[in-house]
TIGU-807804 format. One line per 2 residues: number of its first residue (from 1); for each residue z, y, x of C-alpha. Coordinates in Angstrom, 3 decimals, m for minus. Layout:
NUM> Z Y X  ...
# end
This chain:
1> 0.000 0.000 0.000  0.788 2.404 2.845
3> m2.749 1.938 4.171  m4.268 2.801 0.771
5> m2.090 5.912 0.523  m3.148 6.971 4.021
7> m6.808 6.342 3.153  m6.558 8.609 0.113
9> m4.869 11.342 2.170  m7.381 11.088 5.026
11> m10.610 10.527 3.072  m10.303 12.683 m0.049
13> m10.983 16.430 0.166  m7.968 17.229 m2.051
15> m5.405 14.532 m2.859  m2.670 15.058 m5.431
17> 0.134 12.532 m5.707  1.595 13.276 m9.108
19> 3.561 11.934 m12.048  0.918 10.802 m14.508
21> m2.799 11.483 m14.354  m4.831 14.663 m14.835
23> m5.615 13.419 m18.362  m1.975 12.564 m19.142
25> 0.405 14.607 m16.960  4.006 13.370 m17.122
27> 5.782 16.192 m15.257  5.849 19.971 m15.442
29> 5.607 20.412 m11.673  2.618 18.074 m11.470
31> 0.994 20.069 m14.280  1.613 23.385 m12.508
33> 0.117 22.121 m9.240  m2.908 20.659 m11.014
35> m3.529 23.910 m12.919  m3.434 25.945 m9.696
37> m5.907 23.580 m8.042  m8.240 23.611 m11.046
39> m8.168 27.418 m11.240  m9.124 27.511 m7.557
41> m12.048 25.187 m8.329  m10.773 22.350 m6.142
43> m12.121 18.811 m6.316  m9.063 16.695 m7.155
45> m8.330 13.060 m6.437  m5.110 12.136 m8.200
47> m2.729 9.253 m7.604  m0.120 8.436 m10.251
49> 3.193 7.620 m8.520  4.902 6.356 m11.698
51> 3.604 2.750 m12.007  5.655 1.504 m9.027
53> 8.630 3.134 m7.207  7.227 1.821 m3.928
55> 4.331 4.299 m4.168  6.787 7.194 m3.864
57> 8.715 5.494 m1.064  5.574 4.828 0.964
59> 4.174 8.296 0.288  7.382 10.016 1.439
61> 7.461 7.793 4.532  3.898 8.865 5.369
63> 4.272 12.572 4.556  7.909 13.290 5.335
65> 8.044 15.228 2.043  10.613 14.000 m0.510
67> 9.413 15.445 m3.816  6.491 14.975 m6.198
69> 3.861 16.338 m6.535  2.451 16.313 m3.033
71> m0.858 18.033 m2.361  m3.051 17.363 0.654
73> m6.196 19.245 1.660  m8.394 17.449 4.209
75> m5.512 15.197 5.236  m3.004 18.009 5.706
77> 0.106 18.299 3.536  0.096 21.642 1.740
79> 3.317 21.050 m0.203  4.418 20.813 m3.809
81> 3.943 22.803 m6.999  5.785 25.973 m5.917
83> 3.869 26.262 m2.650  0.481 25.587 m4.267
85> 1.192 28.156 m6.999  2.216 30.753 m4.394
87> m0.927 30.067 m2.362  m3.046 30.373 m5.518
89> m1.406 33.656 m6.546  m2.045 35.197 m3.113
91> m5.635 33.921 m2.900  m4.726 31.794 0.098
93> m5.419 28.517 m1.733  m9.080 29.400 m2.239
95> m9.270 30.563 1.378  m7.880 27.240 2.627
97> m10.222 25.271 0.374  m13.228 27.258 1.606
99> m12.204 26.930 5.277  m11.496 23.190 5.093
101> m14.120 22.047 2.566  m16.906 24.599 3.000
103> m18.129 27.526 0.930  m19.722 25.263 m1.669
105> m16.582 23.219 m2.418  m16.649 24.251 m6.101
107> m20.027 22.560 m6.605  m18.457 19.132 m6.089
109> m15.256 19.899 m7.986  m14.744 16.737 m9.967
111> m11.454 15.113 m10.911  m10.870 11.441 m10.330
113> m7.955 9.027 m10.245  m7.266 6.402 m7.585
115> m4.924 3.448 m8.163  m3.210 2.518 m4.894
117> m1.825 m0.672 m6.431  m5.278 m2.238 m6.821
119> m6.746 m4.203 m3.911  m9.486 m2.353 m2.039
# end
């Protein structure tokens, strides 16, 4: 499972480890982070941490960050809901997305869900 989590972090432009899915958010903080990313036009790959407590344990072991949601851009931990909202409010989130993903990042801004419990 740790390998799948690391693959999502390393290979997805924007990874969001959240409670629930973008279609069925189960936590206010996850919702706030997702809204900020959507408003910035980010492509989002979401991982639901609720199906198995081990997902959270492995994720925190990989990231060193204890809370959910956790947002990564190009493999780098950005933080949780408060940090992403602050970056969005200042315009810094869009700047980071543009710098790390390219000026045309909005053109590929789809939302998808990855299940780290399923075999590869």
